[in-house]
C-alpha positions in Angstrom: -39.2 58.6 11.0 -37.2 58.6 8.1 -33.9 59.2 9.9 -35.1 56.1 12.3 -35.0 54.0 8.7 -31.8 55.5 7.6 -29.9 54.2 10.7 -31.3 51.3 10.7 -30.4 50.5 7.3 -26.9 51.8 8.3 -26.7 49.5 11.1 -27.6 46.2 9.1 -25.1 47.2 6.4 -22.6 47.3 9.0 -23.7 43.5 10.6 -23.6 42.3 7.0 -19.8 43.8 6.5 -19.2 42.2 9.8 -20.5 38.9 9.3 -18.9 38.9 5.3 -15.4 39.6 7.0 -15.8 37.2 10.1 -16.8 34.0 7.4 -14.1 35.4 5.0 -11.2 35.1 7.3 -12.5 31.4 8.8 -12.7 30.1 5.2 -9.2 31.7 4.2 -7.4 30.4 6.9 -8.8 26.8 7.1 -6.1 24.3 6.0 -7.6 21.7 3.4 -6.2 18.3 4.7 -3.7 16.6 2.2 -5.0 12.7 1.7 -2.9 10.0 3.1 -0.8 8.5 0.1 -2.0 4.7 -0.5 0.3 1.5 0.4 1.2 1.5 -3.2 1.9 5.2 -3.7 4.2 5.3 -0.7 5.9 2.0 -1.6 6.6 3.3 -5.6 7.8 6.5 -4.3 10.1 5.1 -1.3 11.7 2.6 -3.9 11.9 4.6 -6.9 10.2 2.0 -8.5 7.1 2.7 -11.0 4.9 -0.5 -11.1 3.8 -1.0 -14.9 0.2 -0.3 -15.9 -0.6 -4.0 -17.3 0.4 -5.5 -14.3 -1.9 -6.9 -11.5 -1.4 -5.6 -7.9 -2.2 -6.8 -4.6 -1.8 -5.2 -0.9 0.1 -7.3 1.4 -1.0 -6.7 4.8 0.5 -7.4 8.1 -1.1 -10.4 9.9 1.0 -10.6 12.7 -0.7 -7.0 14.4 2.5 -5.2 13.3 2.9 -2.3 11.0 4.4 -3.8 8.1 3.1 -3.4 4.2 4.0 -4.2 0.9 2.6 -4.1 -2.7 3.1 -7.4 -5.0 2.7 -7.4 -8.6 2.4 -10.1 -11.4 2.3 -10.2 -15.0 2.3 -13.2 -17.7 3.0 -11.7 -21.3 4.6 -13.5 -24.4 5.6 -16.8 -22.5 7.1 -15.0 -19.1 5.6 -14.7 -15.8 7.0 -11.6 -13.7 6.3 -11.1 -10.5 7.6 -8.3 -7.6 7.4 -7.6 -4.0 8.2 -4.3 -2.6 7.6 -4.5 1.4 7.9 -1.9 4.2 9.4 -4.8 7.0 11.5 -4.3 10.2 14.9 -5.6 9.9 15.2 -9.5 10.8 17.2 -11.0 13.6 20.5 -12.2 12.7 20.2 -15.5 11.1 16.6 -14.9 9.7 15.2 -13.7 6.3 12.2 -12.8 4.8 11.2 -15.3 1.7 8.5 -14.9 -0.8 5.9 -17.2 -1.8 3.1 -17.8 -4.4 0.3 -19.8 -3.0 -2.4 -21.3 -5.2 -5.8 -23.0 -3.4 -6.1 -23.7 0.5 -4.1 -26.0 2.7 -6.2 -29.2 2.8 -7.4 -29.0 -0.8 -6.5 -31.3 -3.8 -4.9 -28.4 -5.9 -3.3 -26.9 -2.9 0.4 -25.8 -3.7 2.8 -23.4 -2.5 6.5 -22.3 -4.4 9.1 -19.9 -3.1 9.9 -17.0 -5.3 13.3 -16.2 -3.1 14.8 -14.4 -0.7 13.4 -10.8 -0.3 16.4 -8.3 -0.5 17.4 -4.9 1.4 16.6 -2.4 -1.0 16.3 1.7 -0.9 13.2 2.3 1.1 12.5 -1.6 2.3 12.4 -4.9 0.9 12.4 -6.1 -2.5 11.9 -9.5 -4.5 11.9 -9.8 -8.4 11.0 -13.3 -9.5 10.6 -14.5 -13.0 9.5 -17.9 -15.0 8.9 -19.4 -18.2 6.1 -21.0 -16.6 2.5 -19.2 -16.1 2.0 -18.8 -12.1 -1.3 -16.8 -12.7 -3.4 -19.7 -10.9 -1.4 -18.9 -7.9 -3.5 -15.9 -6.4 -2.3 -15.7 -3.1 1.0 -13.8 -2.2 2.9 -14.5 1.3 6.1 -13.0 2.9 7.4 -15.2 5.6 10.1 -15.1 8.2 12.5 -17.6 7.9 15.2 -19.3 9.7 15.8 -22.3 7.8 16.3 -22.5 4.0 14.2 -25.7 3.7 11.5 -24.4 1.0 9.1 -24.7 3.6 7.3 -21.4 5.1 7.9 -20.6 8.4 6.3 -17.5 10.2 3.5 -15.5 7.9 4.5 -11.7 8.1 2.5 -10.3 5.3 -0.4 -11.7 3.4 -2.1 -10.9 0.5 -4.5 -11.9 -2.8 -4.7 -10.8 -6.6 
């Protein structure tokens, strides 16, 4: 009977070793997924542009159902308003261009207003806009990128939108 106990213990020990090696090889071969970088990180890397920590940020989303994206920033300090847009957009057709806008309120409201912050220019990694003013536009909380055919100071086709 003592011999059967020893054999039983050896069988159990052998099973324990097999289970240990089986689970150990599974855990070492698993690949830990890398998190997908956010829009802001991806655009900063693409443009080689670092957004200052004290700037407000707004993610810009494609409102056309496409895959375009962007990030807008703003800051008002020492009497200077600074606004920038970094955007991943498809190239427009010949004769068309992208324009940035700051918007206050909603259409139909008494305080509604929009101002053009200029044309986006081609930059390494996509399109970029930098706007500065001595006026504080911090109450303009919505950012729009539109596709334009006419340079008439009126937004035409909204492509990207976001809010601070």
